[in-house]
RODO-2510 file (C-alpha; in nm, 4 decimals, decimal comma):
residues 304
     n   res          X          Y          Z
     1     x     3,7606    -0,7105     1,8825
     2     x     3,4410    -0,5151     1,9316
     3     x     3,2849    -0,1795     1,8635
     4     x     3,0692     0,0692     2,0465
     5     x     2,8548    -0,0758     2,3251
     6     x     3,0918    -0,3644     2,3982
     7     x     3,2903    -0,4301     2,7141
     8     x     3,5267    -0,1366     2,7959
     9     x     3,8365    -0,3519     2,7500
    10     x     3,7119    -0,4893     2,4163
    11     x     3,6429    -0,1366     2,2973
    12     x     3,9898    -0,0293     2,4072
    13     x     4,1428    -0,3259     2,2252
    14     x     3,9679    -0,2225     1,9044
    15     x     4,1018     0,1303     1,9487
    16     x     4,4584     0,0074     2,0092
    17     x     4,4643    -0,2125     1,6982
    18     x     4,3144     0,0705     1,4957
    19     x     4,5393     0,3585     1,6019
    20     x     4,8405     0,2614     1,8151
    21     x     5,2057     0,2305     1,7288
    22     x     5,3557    -0,1182     1,7299
    23     x     5,5047    -0,0567     2,0760
    24     x     5,1695     0,0254     2,2333
    25     x     5,0058    -0,2667     2,0528
    26     x     5,2672    -0,5019     2,1984
    27     x     5,2306    -0,3455     2,5444
    28     x     4,8535    -0,3862     2,5363
    29     x     4,8852    -0,7473     2,4251
    30     x     5,1276    -0,8209     2,7084
    31     x     4,9262    -0,6491     2,9817
    32     x     4,5741    -0,7470     2,8829
    33     x     4,5913    -1,0420     2,6406
    34     x     4,8594    -1,2577     2,8062
    35     x     5,1081    -1,1646     2,5363
    36     x     5,4806    -1,2298     2,5706
    37     x     5,7353    -0,9786     2,6988
    38     x     5,9963    -1,0249     2,4263
    39     x     5,7932    -0,8490     2,1525
    40     x     5,7561    -0,5439     2,3793
    41     x     6,1309    -0,5197     2,4293
    42     x     6,1939    -0,5748     2,0580
    43     x     5,9576    -0,2900     1,9686
    44     x     6,1199    -0,0632     2,2269
    45     x     6,4681    -0,1317     2,0879
    46     x     6,3767     0,0544     1,7678
    47     x     6,3829     0,3802     1,9684
    48     x     6,7256     0,3232     2,1260
    49     x     7,0330     0,5151     2,0133
    50     x     7,3989     0,4139     2,0262
    51     x     7,4590     0,6480     2,3219
    52     x     7,2252     0,4363     2,5381
    53     x     6,9457     0,6914     2,5361
    54     x     6,6185     0,6848     2,3472
    55     x     6,4678     0,9118     2,0829
    56     x     6,2572     0,9003     1,7636
    57     x     5,9396     1,0386     1,9266
    58     x     5,9149     0,7640     2,1866
    59     x     5,7730     1,0500     2,3935
    60     x     5,5427     1,1910     2,1224
    61     x     5,5870     1,5593     2,2085
    62     x     5,9594     1,5404     2,1231
    63     x     6,0414     1,4520     1,7625
    64     x     6,3708     1,3744     1,5937
    65     x     6,6692     1,1392     1,6345
    66     x     6,8481     1,2870     1,9387
    67     x     6,8357     1,1125     2,2749
    68     x     6,6560     1,2979     2,5540
    69     x     6,5960     1,2226     2,9242
    70     x     6,2165     1,2267     2,8778
    71     x     6,2388     0,9599     2,6076
    72     x     6,4672     0,7545     2,8287
    73     x     6,2293     0,7834     3,1246
    74     x     5,9539     0,6545     2,8958
    75     x     6,1731     0,3610     2,7931
    76     x     6,2407     0,2731     3,1564
    77     x     5,8684     0,2744     3,2318
    78     x     5,8160     0,0273     2,9466
    79     x     6,0937    -0,1993     3,0759
    80     x     5,9428    -0,1751     3,4241
    81     x     5,6029    -0,2807     3,2901
    82     x     5,7528    -0,6056     3,1580
    83     x     5,9767    -0,6718     3,4588
    84     x     6,3043    -0,6093     3,2766
    85     x     6,4654    -0,3200     3,4616
    86     x     6,7879    -0,5070     3,5182
    87     x     7,1130    -0,6252     3,3692
    88     x     7,3030    -0,4688     3,0817
    89     x     6,9967    -0,2927     2,9424
    90     x     6,9698    -0,0741     3,2556
    91     x     7,3467    -0,0415     3,2958
    92     x     7,3565     0,1117     2,9469
    93     x     7,0746     0,3527     3,0341
    94     x     7,2434     0,4601     3,3573
    95     x     7,5663     0,5359     3,1694
    96     x     7,3653     0,7588     2,9378
    97     x     7,2019     0,9332     3,2351
    98     x     7,5454     0,9956     3,3865
    99     x     7,6697     1,1462     3,0603
   100     x     7,3820     1,3952     3,0263
   101     x     7,3395     1,4978     3,3913
   102     x     7,4008     1,8508     3,5135
   103     x     7,6681     1,9452     3,7658
   104     x     7,4167     1,8513     4,0393
   105     x     7,4139     1,4964     3,9055
   106     x     7,0508     1,5181     3,7953
   107     x     6,8605     1,5532     3,4695
   108     x     6,7308     1,8489     3,2712
   109     x     6,3922     1,8104     3,1067
   110     x     6,5333     1,8845     2,7616
   111     x     6,8891     1,8932     2,6296
   112     x     6,9858     2,1679     2,3806
   113     x     7,0565     1,8989     2,1198
   114     x     6,6809     1,9093     2,0523
   115     x     6,7285     2,2443     1,8772
   116     x     6,6396     2,2165     1,5102
   117     x     6,3997     1,9268     1,5592
   118     x     6,0262     1,9628     1,6255
   119     x     5,9195     1,9790     1,9896
   120     x     5,6099     2,0876     2,1769
   121     x     5,6057     2,4625     2,2425
   122     x     5,5516     2,3954     2,6144
   123     x     5,8925     2,2197     2,6320
   124     x     6,1300     2,5065     2,5428
   125     x     6,4859     2,4445     2,4256
   126     x     6,7399     2,6472     2,6236
   127     x     7,1179     2,6452     2,6026
   128     x     7,2090     2,5560     2,9619
   129     x     6,9048     2,3788     3,1077
   130     x     6,8846     2,3255     3,4838
   131     x     6,8264     1,9941     3,6535
   132     x     6,4592     1,9343     3,7225
   133     x     6,2606     1,7107     3,9539
   134     x     6,0147     1,6659     3,6675
   135     x     6,2739     1,4715     3,4668
   136     x     6,4770     1,3146     3,7475
   137     x     6,2179     1,2044     4,0051
   138     x     6,0325     0,9354     3,8066
   139     x     6,3571     0,7752     3,6871
   140     x     6,5161     0,7674     4,0326
   141     x     6,2013     0,6283     4,1935
   142     x     6,1633     0,3584     3,9299
   143     x     6,5264     0,2472     3,9536
   144     x     6,5072     0,2265     4,3333
   145     x     6,1814     0,0329     4,3166
   146     x     6,3538    -0,2195     4,0902
   147     x     6,6514    -0,2385     4,3311
   148     x     6,8917    -0,1077     4,0692
   149     x     7,2207     0,0107     4,2172
   150     x     7,4383     0,2400     4,0096
   151     x     7,6743     0,5248     4,0969
   152     x     7,4500     0,7732     3,9144
   153     x     7,1716     0,7161     4,1659
   154     x     7,3541     0,8583     4,4688
   155     x     7,3698     1,2237     4,3652
   156     x     7,0448     1,2035     4,1702
   157     x     6,8661     1,0761     4,4810
   158     x     7,0112     1,3585     4,6908
   159     x     6,8949     1,6083     4,4297
   160     x     6,5406     1,4687     4,4382
   161     x     6,5242     1,4850     4,8174
   162     x     6,6362     1,8469     4,8118
   163     x     6,3888     1,9345     4,5366
   164     x     6,0976     1,7628     4,7122
   165     x     6,1818     1,9261     5,0457
   166     x     6,1948     2,2687     4,8779
   167     x     5,8535     2,2424     4,7100
   168     x     5,6184     2,5167     4,8248
   169     x     5,4404     2,6288     4,5090
   170     x     5,4066     2,3598     4,2453
   171     x     5,1992     2,2252     3,9586
   172     x     5,0463     1,8825     3,8900
   173     x     5,3174     1,7301     3,6716
   174     x     5,5881     1,8257     3,9189
   175     x     5,3851     1,6727     4,2034
   176     x     5,3397     1,3553     3,9976
   177     x     5,7182     1,3406     3,9515
   178     x     5,7678     1,3911     4,3237
   179     x     5,5302     1,1114     4,4195
   180     x     5,6911     0,8798     4,1624
   181     x     6,0200     0,9418     4,3431
   182     x     5,8711     0,8978     4,6909
   183     x     5,6911     0,5761     4,5974
   184     x     6,0224     0,4102     4,5092
   185     x     6,2926     0,5607     4,7295
   186     x     6,4292     0,3235     4,9994
   187     x     6,3904     0,5572     5,3016
   188     x     6,0223     0,4835     5,3582
   189     x     5,9826     0,6817     5,6809
   190     x     6,1207     0,9977     5,5223
   191     x     5,9140     0,9332     5,2092
   192     x     5,5944     0,9092     5,4156
   193     x     5,6672     1,2366     5,5931
   194     x     5,7414     1,4122     5,2649
   195     x     5,4304     1,2673     5,1007
   196     x     5,2113     1,3857     5,3881
   197     x     5,3392     1,7395     5,3397
   198     x     5,2857     1,7225     4,9627
   199     x     4,9323     1,5985     5,0157
   200     x     4,8550     1,9072     5,2224
   201     x     5,0115     2,1215     4,9496
   202     x     4,8007     1,9547     4,6777
   203     x     4,4817     2,0130     4,8699
   204     x     4,5770     2,3629     4,9804
   205     x     4,6654     2,4771     4,6286
   206     x     4,3714     2,2880     4,4765
   207     x     4,5920     2,0905     4,2389
   208     x     4,3483     1,7969     4,2278
   209     x     3,9868     1,8173     4,1149
   210     x     3,8057     1,6533     4,4056
   211     x     3,4614     1,6775     4,2449
   212     x     3,4675     1,6221     3,8659
   213     x     3,1171     1,7676     3,8295
   214     x     3,2606     2,1020     3,9467
   215     x     3,5931     2,0946     3,7636
   216     x     3,5411     2,4436     3,6181
   217     x     3,5816     2,5798     3,9715
   218     x     3,9359     2,4427     3,9986
   219     x     4,2336     2,6385     3,8635
   220     x     4,4474     2,5188     3,5738
   221     x     4,8219     2,5683     3,6156
   222     x     4,9866     2,8439     3,4075
   223     x     5,0917     2,7148     3,0660
   224     x     4,8565     2,4167     3,0790
   225     x     4,5784     2,3626     2,8244
   226     x     4,2352     2,5045     2,9236
   227     x     4,0984     2,1654     3,0356
   228     x     4,4246     2,0154     3,1621
   229     x     4,2941     1,9339     3,5081
   230     x     4,4361     1,6608     3,7274
   231     x     4,2340     1,4269     3,9465
   232     x     4,3115     1,2051     4,2470
   233     x     4,3758     0,9036     4,0233
   234     x     4,6473     1,0992     3,8365
   235     x     4,8506     1,1155     4,1568
   236     x     4,7532     0,7840     4,3175
   237     x     4,7800     0,5533     4,0159
   238     x     4,7686     0,2457     4,2394
   239     x     4,6221     0,1841     4,5856
   240     x     4,9784     0,1308     4,7138
   241     x     5,0939     0,4824     4,6223
   242     x     5,1630     0,7205     4,9089
   243     x     4,9336     0,9658     4,7299
   244     x     4,6354     0,7401     4,8029
   245     x     4,6340     0,8816     5,1567
   246     x     4,5697     1,2309     5,0231
   247     x     4,2110     1,1538     4,9268
   248     x     3,9030     1,0157     5,0976
   249     x     3,7346     0,7007     4,9681
   250     x     3,4541     0,9167     4,8317
   251     x     3,6930     1,1497     4,6489
   252     x     3,8815     0,8608     4,4912
   253     x     3,5579     0,6860     4,3951
   254     x     3,4379     0,9976     4,2134
   255     x     3,7765     1,0264     4,0431
   256     x     3,7748     0,6659     3,9192
   257     x     3,4141     0,6931     3,8029
   258     x     3,5109     1,0020     3,6061
   259     x     3,8100     0,8202     3,4543
   260     x     3,5918     0,5278     3,3443
   261     x     3,3342     0,7635     3,1951
   262     x     3,6017     0,9404     2,9896
   263     x     3,6326     0,6448     2,7497
   264     x     3,5157     0,7651     2,4089
   265     x     3,2917     0,5881     2,1606
   266     x     3,5954     0,4758     1,9606
   267     x     3,7260     0,2920     2,2697
   268     x     4,0116     0,5281     2,3541
   269     x     4,0633     0,7939     2,6171
   270     x     4,1193     1,1604     2,5269
   271     x     4,4385     1,3643     2,5515
   272     x     4,3831     1,6720     2,7668
   273     x     4,7174     1,8473     2,7190
   274     x     4,7864     2,0965     2,4425
   275     x     4,7741     1,9287     2,1022
   276     x     5,0236     2,1089     1,8820
   277     x     5,0618     1,8658     1,5892
   278     x     4,8339     1,5974     1,4378
   279     x     5,0806     1,3128     1,4847
   280     x     5,1435     1,3819     1,8518
   281     x     4,7721     1,3770     1,9322
   282     x     4,7268     1,0509     1,7420
   283     x     5,0221     0,8856     1,9171
   284     x     4,9292     1,0242     2,2577
   285     x     4,5813     0,8744     2,2831
   286     x     4,6907     0,5080     2,2929
   287     x     4,9384     0,5978     2,5686
   288     x     4,6647     0,7687     2,7694
   289     x     4,4372     0,4702     2,7047
   290     x     4,6926     0,2220     2,8377
   291     x     4,7437     0,4356     3,1475
   292     x     4,3687     0,4607     3,2104
   293     x     4,3262     0,0847     3,1774
   294     x     4,6165     0,0187     3,4142
   295     x     4,4739     0,2561     3,6741
   296     x     4,1236     0,1120     3,6531
   297     x     4,2604    -0,2413     3,6803
   298     x     4,4779    -0,1495     3,9788
   299     x     4,1658    -0,0389     4,1647
   300     x     3,9552    -0,3338     4,0554
   301     x     3,7420    -0,1160     3,8289
   302     x     3,8106    -0,3057     3,5068
   303     x     3,5593    -0,5956     3,4844
   304     x     3,7039    -0,9355     3,4025
***
């Protein structure tokens, strides 16, 4: 462990031990300290419900004991990070996804069962929620990337294709969901064509801050927090992502330099979305920190 002025990873480690939940501590240890995978899966199991979904503020902006697709997407990303998106654990999750899907065979962002439990004001509870690319795309892409085959995927994949093809006006989180789908879906030629179109949309609608020193000149999507900008690295989290083609080397370099500079004195990275409760902000920062470290490492920007 180390404090201010130490190596960025040492500072981040100090921050994780100081503030993170057990799950994020175990994830950090696995990814950056050669820790085992089993403790990560054990920590994740505490959030799982009998219906096969996940809850209990796994996604910090949704509180309470009821399973939700956004929690379950988070759980799948954890399993993916430890190479365990397979077997009965994923079969159980896919059964849950089938049970809570809309008539289109896809996922709403929030089920009405959340009513009565705390949730972020920017995730409204409605009685008959529609299927959304925001909730469905990342899950479908991740399952395809892990070569999971389940009946639920057929209609959900068709829904995602239709949603991506229909995108004309969008916002950063929806684009991130779209690229997560396109990065994993098996039809690579179609995915490349769709990604090229989305890249033009992102640039045309100025959904990525291409020069962080001039971020005030870029619009923030309606409903977002005042400083909730998105940068090239938010879309192209790895060099292999189709979104990497959207940006020049210079634009990505500026983006990564900005990301590295965002590390705070306490070793963590800041949350830039709307902070509506003390606990959610506290739990969110370790998640953002892990994501920043993963992105910097993917691009070779995290010194050994």
